[in-house]
C-alpha positions as CSV (number, residue, x, y, z in Angstrom):
1,M,22.7,2.9,12.8
2,V,26.3,2.0,13.0
3,E,28.7,4.9,13.2
4,E,31.0,5.5,10.3
5,P,34.2,4.2,12.0
6,R,32.5,0.9,12.7
7,R,31.2,0.3,9.3
8,G,32.3,-2.7,7.3
9,R,32.7,-5.1,10.2
10,G,29.5,-6.7,9.9
11,I,27.7,-5.0,12.7
12,G,24.7,-3.9,10.7
13,R,24.0,-7.3,9.2
14,A,24.3,-8.7,12.8
15,L,21.9,-6.1,14.1
16,L,19.3,-7.0,11.5
17,A,19.8,-10.8,11.3
18,R,18.1,-11.5,14.6
19,P,15.0,-9.8,14.0
20,A,15.1,-11.3,10.5
21,R,15.4,-14.8,12.2
22,R,12.5,-14.0,14.4
23,L,10.3,-12.8,11.6
24,R,10.8,-15.7,9.5
25,A,10.3,-18.0,12.5
26,A,6.8,-16.4,12.7
27,G,6.2,-16.8,9.0
28,A,6.8,-13.3,7.9
29,Q,7.9,-12.8,4.3
30,V,9.0,-9.4,4.4
31,L,10.9,-7.1,6.5
32,H,10.3,-3.5,5.9
33,G,12.9,-0.6,6.9
34,R,12.9,3.1,6.3
35,V,16.3,4.9,4.9
36,R,16.5,8.8,3.9
37,R,16.6,9.1,0.3
38,R,19.8,11.2,0.4
39,D,21.6,8.6,2.7
40,A,23.6,6.8,-0.2
41,P,25.7,4.8,2.3
42,A,22.8,3.4,4.2
43,I,20.9,2.9,0.9
44,A,24.0,0.7,-0.7
45,F,24.1,-1.4,2.8
46,Y,20.5,-2.5,2.2
47,R,20.8,-3.2,-1.2
48,C,24.1,-5.0,-0.4
49,L,21.7,-7.2,1.8
50,G,19.5,-7.9,-1.2
51,A,16.9,-5.3,-0.4
52,G,14.9,-3.7,-3.2
53,D,13.1,-0.4,-3.5
54,D,9.4,-0.6,-2.5
55,A,8.4,2.9,-4.4
56,G,6.2,1.2,-6.8
57,E,3.8,-0.1,-4.3
58,W,4.1,1.8,-1.1
59,Q,4.5,5.4,-0.1
60,E,5.3,6.3,3.3
61,M,3.2,8.8,5.0
62,S,3.7,10.6,8.3
63,L,1.6,12.6,10.7
64,S,3.2,15.1,12.8
65,G,2.8,18.5,14.4
66,D,-0.7,20.1,14.2
67,A,-1.8,17.0,12.1
68,L,-1.1,14.7,14.6
69,V,-2.6,16.7,17.6
70,R,-5.9,17.2,15.5
71,L,-6.1,13.5,14.8
72,A,-5.6,12.8,18.5
73,G,-8.5,15.2,19.3
74,G,-6.4,17.9,20.8
75,T,-6.3,21.4,20.3
76,G,-3.6,24.1,20.0
77,T,-0.8,24.3,17.4
78,T,2.7,22.7,17.8
79,E,6.0,23.5,16.1
80,R,6.7,21.2,13.0
């Protein structure tokens, strides 16, 4: 994440360019990322780079709290 006062200087693009080069060198065709739906500036940034929504094909799922403990074979409860 680039702090607001530093945005617009190419820092975010530079931070993503290196892993993008490494992924392409390894033959990857896609770089996936996550952004909160309510984070309009981040969404605008990724769209400016040419990223598109993947909502039609993928749904992100998260396991946390008790569900993660159960899956890991633990017992007890945790705060969510």
